[in-house]
N, C-alpha and C positions, 0 to 999 in steps of 0.2 A: 504494500500500500504506500502511495506517495505521501511524503511529509510536506506540511505547509512551510512556505518560506518565511512566514511570520507566525510561527507556531505559538499558541497560547502559553505554553510552558516557558517560553522565553520572552514573554511580553514585557516583563520588568526591564529587560535589557533593550529591546528594539524600540520601546516607547520612549526611552531616554536617549538612545543612540541609533538613529535610522541608518547610519553608515555601516553598522555591524551586519546588516542583512546582505547588501551586495558584497561586502568583504568576506562573508562567510560562505559564499556560493561554492568555491573550490577548496574550502578549508577541510583538512583532515579531522575527522571526529573520532578521537580515541575513546574507547570505553575504559572503565576502571573496575577493579574488583568490587568496590563499594557500589557502583551503579549496577553491576551485574547482580549483586546480592539483592539490591532493591527490586530489580526486574523479577528475580525469583520469588521474592516475598509477594509481589503483586500477582504473580502466577498462582501461588498458593492461595492467596486471598480470593482470587476469582474462582478457582476450583472449589474452595470451601463454600463460597457464597452460592454458586450455582447448584451445589449439592446439599446445601444447608447442613454442613457438618464441619467440625474442627479439622484442620489439616495436620493433626498430630502424627499421622502415619508417615509424614514426610521427614520427621525428625531423624537426623543422622544420615539421610540420603544425600548423595552427591550428584549434582546436576551440572552439565556443561552449559554455561550461559555467556554469550558474547566472548567466547574464547577463554573463559575462566571456569575452573572446577570449583563450584560453590557447595560446601557442605552445610546442610540445613541445621541450624542451632536452635536452642530454646528461644533465643531472642527473635529469630525470624518467625517461629511458630506463634509466639506471643503477640507480635505485631499484627500478623494476619488474623489471629483470633479476636483481638480488640476490634478490628475493622469489621469482621464478619458479624460479631455479636451486636455491634452498634447498628449496622445496616438492617439486620433481621428484626431487631427490636423496633427501629424507626418505622419499618414497613408494617409491622404488626400494629403499631400505634396509629399510623396515618391511614392505613388501608391504601386503596388505589393501586398504582402500577409501579413495579420496580424494574428498571432497565440497567443491565450490567455491561460495562465496557461499551458505552454508547457513543458513537461518532456524532458530534454536534458541530454546527458551524453558524457563525453570524454573517451569512452571505449578504444581508442587506447593508452591512458595514463595509465588507470587502470579501471578495471570493476566496482569498487565501486564508481567511480567518476560520480555521477548523482544527479540531483535535478530538481526542477521545476522553470522555468523562468516565471515571471509575464506576460511579453509580449515580443514577438519577431516580428520584422518587417523585411521583406525581399523584395528587388527589384532586378533589374538586376545586380547591381554592389555593393550593400551595404547590410550589415547585422547589425541589431540593436537589442541589448538586453536591456530591461528596467526593473528596479527593484523598486518597491514601498517600501519605508522605512517609518515607523511610530513612531520610537523611539524618545526620548528626546535628545539623543546624536547624533550629526551630523556624518555622515559616508562619508568618502572621496571616490571619484570615481576613482581617478588616481591610477593605479596599484592595484585595488581592486581584490583580488584573487577569491572571489566568482563570481563576474561578468566575470572575465577572463575565469573561468572554464565554465560558461554558454556559453560564446562566443565560446569557443573551441568546445563545444557540438553542437552548432548551425552550426559552420563551418564544423564539421565532418559530420553532417546530411544533411545540405542544401547547403553547399558551393560548388562553381564551380570555374573554372579558371577565370571567369569574375568578381568574387567578390574580389575587390581590397581594399575595405574599411570595417572595423569593428568598430562599435561604441557601447560603453556601457554607459548607462544612469541611474542615480539615481534620483528618484523623492521623495523628503523628505520635505513636507510642515510643518512638526511638529518640526523642529529644525533649529536654525539659522546656516548658513554657509556663509563664505565670498563670495562664488561663487553662492549663491542663492539657491532656493529650488530645481531647476532642473539643474543638472550638468552632463557633459559627458566627456568621454575619448575616444581617437581614437587609433587604432592599425592597423598595416598591417598584413595580414595573416602569412607571413613568420616570422616576429618577434614574433607573438603570439605562433606559433608552436615551435620556438626556446626556448622560456620561458617554454613551456610545457614539453619538453623533458629534458631541462637542469636544471630546478628548480623544477617544479611541480612533475614530475615523481619520482625523488629521494626522495622528501619529502613524497609522498604517499607510496612508498615502505618501507620507514623507519618505518611507522606506524604498519607494520606487521612483523617487525623483532622480534626475540625471546625475547629480553629484552631491549627495548628502555628506555633511561634514561630521567626523567622529567626535564624540563627546565622552570624556573619561569620567569614571565614577565607580561606585561599588559594584555596579552591574558588569564590570569588565572581568570579574573573577573567573567566570565560566564561559567567557566568550570564545567561540571557535576561531574567530579572526584575530585573536591576540598576537599570534606570531607575525602577522603581516601588518598590524595596525601601527600607524605613525605615532599614536599617542602612548605606545607601550613604554 
């Protein structure tokens, strides 16, 4: 499956530095053991969620992921279980529909704005987007552009006039955060759409301008264009 050139997962970077998109086109993207372990945890979480069971049987197994042999530890199993239990309980409480690994896109904003949401919950008046994070660095959920883009995609595809509440949730059992391992942010549809057209769309369009200028900042840490960037 093709990847977006302005992927939601990197929105924090390209919204601040449009030049990172064209500079990254030919950049080599190396995996790491940590990211491979994260991929495996997501795989376990998806399996457990689809089968409504804890992935305890994976403990001690070794899987080849992105060129790395990853042995499943209790830490991986626990992270997957926290996510599975949360999703299943929320679905029970909300009712409605549960979508797992759902591809969503905010095409009204830009055709390249699409990605895969880990889980989406939909009932008569509420849309919920849930993202499993497995990194060592805590990720804030408030005003998180990746999750807001996913929420826009869900609103665009499944939203109706009855949907008055939009919630984004991060489940991150692997890093300490003052708000806990599970944290959420709430938006109203009108406010989210205003942000999309007023902030997100201009940032997306800037990535395809003829000669965007690089801007350095915290977002450079994981930029694939770092080796060729004049700001390094």
